[in-house]
MARVEX-763657 format. One record per residue: residue number from 1; residue in three letters; x, y, z of N, C-alpha, C, O in turn. Coordinates in steps of 0.2 Angstrom, whole numbers, m for minus. Example, Ala and Ser with C-alpha at 12.3 -4.5 7.8 and 13.67 -1.06 7.14 Angstrom:
! residues 2
num 1	residuo ALA	n.east 66	n.north m28	n.up 39	ca.east 62	ca.north m22	ca.up 39	c.east 66	c.north m16	c.up 39	o.east 71	o.north m17	o.up 42
num 2	residuo SER	n.east 64	n.north m11	n.up 35	ca.east 68	ca.north m5	ca.up 36	c.east 64	c.north 0	c.up 39	o.east 67	o.north 6	o.up 40
! end
This chain:
! residues 83
num 1	residuo MET	n.east 4	n.north m6	n.up 0	ca.east 0	ca.north 0	ca.up 0	c.east 4	c.north 6	c.up 0	o.east 2	o.north 12	o.up m2
num 2	residuo VAL	n.east 10	n.north 6	n.up 2	ca.east 14	ca.north 12	ca.up 3	c.east 19	c.north 12	c.up m3	o.east 23	o.north 7	o.up m4
num 3	residuo ASN	n.east 20	n.north 17	n.up m7	ca.east 24	ca.north 18	ca.up m12	c.east 31	c.north 19	c.up m9	o.east 32	o.north 24	o.up m5
num 4	residuo ASN	n.east 36	n.north 14	n.up m10	ca.east 42	ca.north 14	ca.up m7	c.east 47	c.north 20	c.up m9	o.east 51	o.north 23	o.up m4
num 5	residuo LYS	n.east 46	n.north 23	n.up m15	ca.east 50	ca.north 29	ca.up m16	c.east 47	c.north 35	c.up m13	o.east 51	o.north 39	o.up m10
num 6	residuo LEU	n.east 41	n.north 36	n.up m13	ca.east 38	ca.north 42	ca.up m10	c.east 35	c.north 41	c.up m3	o.east 34	o.north 46	o.up 0
num 7	residuo LYS	n.east 34	n.north 35	n.up m2	ca.east 31	ca.north 34	ca.up 5	c.east 24	c.north 37	c.up 6	o.east 23	o.north 41	o.up 10
num 8	residuo ILE	n.east 20	n.north 36	n.up 1	ca.east 13	ca.north 39	ca.up 1	c.east 9	c.north 34	c.up 5	o.east 8	o.north 28	o.up 3
num 9	residuo GLY	n.east 6	n.north 36	n.up 10	ca.east 1	ca.north 32	ca.up 14	c.east m5	c.north 31	c.up 11	o.east m7	o.north 34	o.up 6
num 10	residuo VAL	n.east m9	n.north 26	n.up 13	ca.east m16	ca.north 25	ca.up 11	c.east m20	c.north 31	c.up 11	o.east m25	o.north 31	o.up 7
num 11	residuo CYS	n.east m19	n.north 35	n.up 16	ca.east m23	ca.north 41	ca.up 17	c.east m22	c.north 46	c.up 11	o.east m26	o.north 51	o.up 10
num 12	residuo GLY	n.east m16	n.north 46	n.up 8	ca.east m14	ca.north 50	ca.up 2	c.east m9	c.north 55	c.up 4	o.east m7	o.north 59	o.up m1
num 13	residuo LEU	n.east m7	n.north 55	n.up 10	ca.east m1	ca.north 60	ca.up 12	c.east 5	c.north 57	c.up 11	o.east 6	o.north 51	o.up 12
num 14	residuo VAL	n.east 10	n.north 61	n.up 10	ca.east 17	ca.north 59	ca.up 10	c.east 19	c.north 58	c.up 18	o.east 19	o.north 62	o.up 22
num 15	residuo CYS	n.east 21	n.north 52	n.up 20	ca.east 22	ca.north 50	ca.up 27	c.east 26	c.north 55	c.up 30	o.east 25	o.north 57	o.up 36
num 16	residuo SER	n.east 32	n.north 57	n.up 28	ca.east 36	ca.north 61	ca.up 31	c.east 34	c.north 68	c.up 33	o.east 36	o.north 72	o.up 37
num 17	residuo LYS	n.east 28	n.north 70	n.up 29	ca.east 25	ca.north 76	ca.up 30	c.east 19	c.north 76	c.up 35	o.east 16	o.north 81	o.up 36
num 18	residuo CYS	n.east 17	n.north 70	n.up 36	ca.east 11	ca.north 69	ca.up 40	c.east 12	c.north 70	c.up 48	o.east 17	o.north 67	o.up 51
num 19	residuo PRO	n.east 8	n.north 75	n.up 51	ca.east 9	ca.north 76	ca.up 58	c.east 8	c.north 70	c.up 62	o.east 12	o.north 70	o.up 67
num 20	residuo LYS	n.east 4	n.north 66	n.up 61	ca.east 3	ca.north 60	ca.up 65	c.east 9	c.north 55	c.up 64	o.east 10	o.north 51	o.up 69
num 21	residuo TYR	n.east 12	n.north 54	n.up 58	ca.east 17	ca.north 50	ca.up 57	c.east 23	c.north 53	c.up 61	o.east 27	o.north 49	o.up 64
num 22	residuo VAL	n.east 24	n.north 59	n.up 61	ca.east 30	ca.north 63	ca.up 64	c.east 30	c.north 62	c.up 71	o.east 35	o.north 61	o.up 74
num 23	residuo ILE	n.east 24	n.north 62	n.up 75	ca.east 24	ca.north 61	ca.up 82	c.east 23	c.north 54	c.up 84	o.east 21	o.north 53	o.up 90
num 24	residuo LYS	n.east 24	n.north 50	n.up 79	ca.east 23	ca.north 42	ca.up 80	c.east 16	c.north 40	c.up 82	o.east 15	o.north 35	o.up 85
num 25	residuo GLU	n.east 11	n.north 44	n.up 80	ca.east 4	ca.north 42	ca.up 81	c.east 2	c.north 37	c.up 76	o.east m3	o.north 33	o.up 77
num 26	residuo CYS	n.east 5	n.north 38	n.up 70	ca.east 3	ca.north 34	ca.up 64	c.east 9	c.north 28	c.up 64	o.east 14	o.north 29	o.up 65
num 27	residuo HIS	n.east 6	n.north 22	n.up 63	ca.east 11	ca.north 16	ca.up 63	c.east 12	c.north 14	c.up 56	o.east 14	o.north 8	o.up 55
num 28	residuo GLY	n.east 11	n.north 18	n.up 51	ca.east 12	ca.north 16	ca.up 44	c.east 5	c.north 13	c.up 42	o.east 0	o.north 13	o.up 45
num 29	residuo CYS	n.east 5	n.north 10	n.up 36	ca.east m1	ca.north 8	ca.up 33	c.east m2	c.north 1	c.up 34	o.east m3	o.north m3	o.up 29
num 30	residuo GLN	n.east m2	n.north m1	n.up 40	ca.east m3	ca.north m8	ca.up 42	c.east m10	c.north m8	c.up 46	o.east m10	o.north m3	o.up 50
num 31	residuo PRO	n.east m14	n.north m12	n.up 46	ca.east m20	ca.north m12	ca.up 50	c.east m18	c.north m11	c.up 58	o.east m14	o.north m15	o.up 60
num 32	residuo ASN	n.east m21	n.north m7	n.up 61	ca.east m19	ca.north m6	ca.up 68	c.east m25	c.north m3	c.up 72	o.east m30	o.north m1	o.up 69
num 33	residuo GLU	n.east m25	n.north m2	n.up 78	ca.east m30	ca.north 0	ca.up 83	c.east m31	c.north 8	c.up 82	o.east m36	o.north 11	o.up 83
num 34	residuo VAL	n.east m26	n.north 11	n.up 80	ca.east m26	ca.north 19	ca.up 80	c.east m29	c.north 22	c.up 74	o.east m33	o.north 26	o.up 75
num 35	residuo CYS	n.east m28	n.north 19	n.up 69	ca.east m31	ca.north 21	ca.up 62	c.east m34	c.north 16	c.up 58	o.east m32	o.north 11	o.up 57
num 36	residuo PRO	n.east m41	n.north 17	n.up 57	ca.east m45	ca.north 12	ca.up 53	c.east m44	c.north 12	c.up 46	o.east m46	o.north 8	o.up 42
num 37	residuo LEU	n.east m40	n.north 17	n.up 43	ca.east m40	ca.north 18	ca.up 36	c.east m36	c.north 13	c.up 32	o.east m39	o.north 10	o.up 27
num 38	residuo PRO	n.east m30	n.north 10	n.up 35	ca.east m27	ca.north 4	ca.up 31	c.east m32	c.north m2	c.up 31	o.east m32	o.north m5	o.up 25
num 39	residuo ALA	n.east m35	n.north m4	n.up 36	ca.east m39	ca.north m10	ca.up 36	c.east m45	c.north m9	c.up 31	o.east m47	o.north m13	o.up 28
num 40	residuo CYS	n.east m48	n.north m3	n.up 31	ca.east m54	ca.north m1	ca.up 27	c.east m52	c.north m2	c.up 20	o.east m55	o.north m5	o.up 16
num 41	residuo ALA	n.east m46	n.north 1	n.up 18	ca.east m44	ca.north 1	ca.up 11	c.east m42	c.north m6	c.up 9	o.east m44	o.north m8	o.up 3
num 42	residuo LYS	n.east m39	n.north m10	n.up 13	ca.east m37	ca.north m17	ca.up 12	c.east m43	c.north m21	c.up 11	o.east m44	o.north m25	o.up 6
num 43	residuo GLY	n.east m48	n.north m20	n.up 15	ca.east m55	ca.north m23	ca.up 14	c.east m58	c.north m22	c.up 8	o.east m62	o.north m26	o.up 6
num 44	residuo LYS	n.east m57	n.north m16	n.up 5	ca.east m60	ca.north m14	ca.up m1	c.east m56	c.north m16	c.up m7	o.east m57	o.north m14	o.up m13
num 45	residuo SER	n.east m50	n.north m19	n.up m6	ca.east m45	ca.north m20	ca.up m11	c.east m42	c.north m13	c.up m15	o.east m42	o.north m13	o.up m21
num 46	residuo LEU	n.east m42	n.north m8	n.up m11	ca.east m39	ca.north m2	ca.up m13	c.east m32	c.north 0	c.up m11	o.east m31	o.north m2	o.up m5
num 47	residuo ASP	n.east m29	n.north 4	n.up m15	ca.east m22	ca.north 6	ca.up m12	c.east m22	c.north 12	c.up m8	o.east m19	o.north 14	o.up m4
num 48	residuo TYR	n.east m27	n.north 17	n.up m10	ca.east m28	ca.north 23	ca.up m7	c.east m35	c.north 25	c.up m5	o.east m40	o.north 23	o.up m9
num 49	residuo CYS	n.east m36	n.north 29	n.up 0	ca.east m43	ca.north 31	ca.up 2	c.east m46	c.north 34	c.up m4	o.east m52	o.north 33	o.up m5
num 50	residuo PHE	n.east m43	n.north 39	n.up m8	ca.east m46	ca.north 43	ca.up m13	c.east m48	c.north 39	c.up m19	o.east m51	o.north 41	o.up m24
num 51	residuo ASP	n.east m46	n.north 32	n.up m19	ca.east m49	ca.north 28	ca.up m24	c.east m56	c.north 25	c.up m23	o.east m59	o.north 22	o.up m27
num 52	residuo CYS	n.east m58	n.north 26	n.up m17	ca.east m65	ca.north 24	ca.up m15	c.east m70	c.north 29	c.up m17	o.east m69	o.north 35	o.up m17
num 53	residuo LYS	n.east m76	n.north 26	n.up m19	ca.east m82	ca.north 30	ca.up m21	c.east m85	c.north 34	c.up m15	o.east m88	o.north 38	o.up m16
num 54	residuo GLU	n.east m83	n.north 31	n.up m9	ca.east m86	ca.north 35	ca.up m3	c.east m81	c.north 40	c.up 0	o.east m83	o.north 44	o.up 4
num 55	residuo PHE	n.east m76	n.north 41	n.up m3	ca.east m71	ca.north 46	ca.up m1	c.east m73	c.north 53	c.up m2	o.east m76	o.north 55	o.up m8
num 56	residuo PRO	n.east m73	n.north 58	n.up 3	ca.east m70	ca.north 56	ca.up 9	c.east m76	c.north 54	c.up 14	o.east m82	o.north 56	o.up 13
num 57	residuo CYS	n.east m75	n.north 49	n.up 18	ca.east m80	ca.north 46	ca.up 22	c.east m79	c.north 48	c.up 29	o.east m74	o.north 52	o.up 31
num 58	residuo GLN	n.east m83	n.north 46	n.up 34	ca.east m83	ca.north 48	ca.up 41	c.east m76	c.north 46	c.up 44	o.east m74	o.north 49	o.up 48
num 59	residuo LYS	n.east m73	n.north 40	n.up 42	ca.east m67	ca.north 38	ca.up 45	c.east m61	c.north 43	c.up 43	o.east m57	o.north 44	o.up 47
num 60	residuo ASN	n.east m62	n.north 46	n.up 37	ca.east m57	ca.north 51	ca.up 35	c.east m57	c.north 57	c.up 40	o.east m52	o.north 60	o.up 42
num 61	residuo TYR	n.east m64	n.north 59	n.up 41	ca.east m65	ca.north 65	ca.up 45	c.east m63	c.north 64	c.up 53	o.east m60	o.north 68	o.up 56
num 62	residuo GLU	n.east m64	n.north 58	n.up 55	ca.east m63	ca.north 56	ca.up 62	c.east m56	c.north 54	c.up 64	o.east m53	o.north 56	o.up 69
num 63	residuo LYS	n.east m53	n.north 50	n.up 60	ca.east m47	ca.north 47	ca.up 61	c.east m41	c.north 49	c.up 56	o.east m35	o.north 48	o.up 58
num 64	residuo GLY	n.east m43	n.north 52	n.up 51	ca.east m37	ca.north 53	ca.up 46	c.east m33	c.north 59	c.up 47	o.east m35	o.north 64	o.up 51
num 65	residuo PRO	n.east m27	n.north 60	n.up 44	ca.east m23	ca.north 66	ca.up 46	c.east m25	c.north 72	c.up 42	o.east m22	o.north 77	o.up 43
num 66	residuo ILE	n.east m29	n.north 71	n.up 37	ca.east m31	ca.north 77	ca.up 32	c.east m36	c.north 82	c.up 36	o.east m41	o.north 79	o.up 38
num 67	residuo VAL	n.east m35	n.north 88	n.up 36	ca.east m39	ca.north 93	ca.up 39	c.east m46	c.north 93	c.up 36	o.east m47	o.north 92	o.up 30
num 68	residuo SER	n.east m51	n.north 94	n.up 40	ca.east m58	ca.north 93	ca.up 37	c.east m60	c.north 98	c.up 32	o.east m64	o.north 97	o.up 27
num 69	residuo GLU	n.east m57	n.north 104	n.up 32	ca.east m58	ca.north 109	ca.up 27	c.east m56	c.north 107	c.up 20	o.east m59	o.north 108	o.up 15
num 70	residuo LEU	n.east m50	n.north 103	n.up 19	ca.east m48	ca.north 100	ca.up 13	c.east m52	c.north 94	c.up 11	o.east m54	o.north 94	o.up 5
num 71	residuo LEU	n.east m54	n.north 90	n.up 16	ca.east m59	ca.north 85	ca.up 14	c.east m66	c.north 88	c.up 11	o.east m69	o.north 85	o.up 7
num 72	residuo ASP	n.east m68	n.north 93	n.up 15	ca.east m74	ca.north 96	ca.up 12	c.east m73	c.north 99	c.up 5	o.east m78	o.north 99	o.up 1
num 73	residuo HIS	n.east m68	n.north 102	n.up 4	ca.east m66	ca.north 105	ca.up m3	c.east m66	c.north 99	c.up m8	o.east m70	o.north 100	o.up m13
num 74	residuo TRP	n.east m63	n.north 93	n.up m7	ca.east m63	ca.north 88	ca.up m11	c.east m70	c.north 85	c.up m12	o.east m72	o.north 83	o.up m18
num 75	residuo LYS	n.east m74	n.north 85	n.up m7	ca.east m81	ca.north 82	ca.up m7	c.east m85	c.north 86	c.up m11	o.east m89	o.north 84	o.up m15
num 76	residuo GLY	n.east m84	n.north 93	n.up m11	ca.east m88	ca.north 98	ca.up m15	c.east m86	c.north 97	c.up m22	o.east m91	o.north 97	o.up m26
num 77	residuo ASN	n.east m80	n.north 96	n.up m24	ca.east m78	ca.north 95	ca.up m31	c.east m80	c.north 89	c.up m33	o.east m82	o.north 88	o.up m39
num 78	residuo LYS	n.east m80	n.north 84	n.up m29	ca.east m83	ca.north 77	ca.up m32	c.east m90	c.north 77	c.up m33	o.east m93	o.north 75	o.up m38
num 79	residuo ASN	n.east m94	n.north 81	n.up m29	ca.east m101	ca.north 82	ca.up m30	c.east m103	c.north 86	c.up m36	o.east m107	o.north 84	o.up m40
num 80	residuo LYS	n.east m99	n.north 91	n.up m38	ca.east m100	ca.north 95	ca.up m44	c.east m98	c.north 90	c.up m50	o.east m102	o.north 91	o.up m55
num 81	residuo LYS	n.east m93	n.north 86	n.up m50	ca.east m91	ca.north 82	ca.up m55	c.east m97	c.north 76	c.up m56	o.east m98	o.north 75	o.up m62
num 82	residuo ASP	n.east m100	n.north 74	n.up m51	ca.east m106	ca.north 69	ca.up m52	c.east m112	c.north 72	c.up m54	o.east m116	o.north 68	o.up m57
num 83	residuo ASP	n.east m113	n.north 79	n.up m54	ca.east m119	ca.north 82	ca.up m57	c.east m120	c.north 81	c.up m64	o.east m125	o.north 84	o.up m67
! end
């Protein structure tokens, strides 16, 4: 799930720039108790959250490292595209 060259996590962020990864709150893209995103993506056979038709979902808002304003922006653009 993680691109070894860029180390892009399942959430879509570059791991080295992720605040949760830097403070060791993120344990990488392995299913774990702290973050539900890796297990969710794996369960749907996806490499990244943004490949999911439900993105951004409540898991992204509650547990993901991406700020809600950016998720709202993406959600708004997705809805415009679907119209």
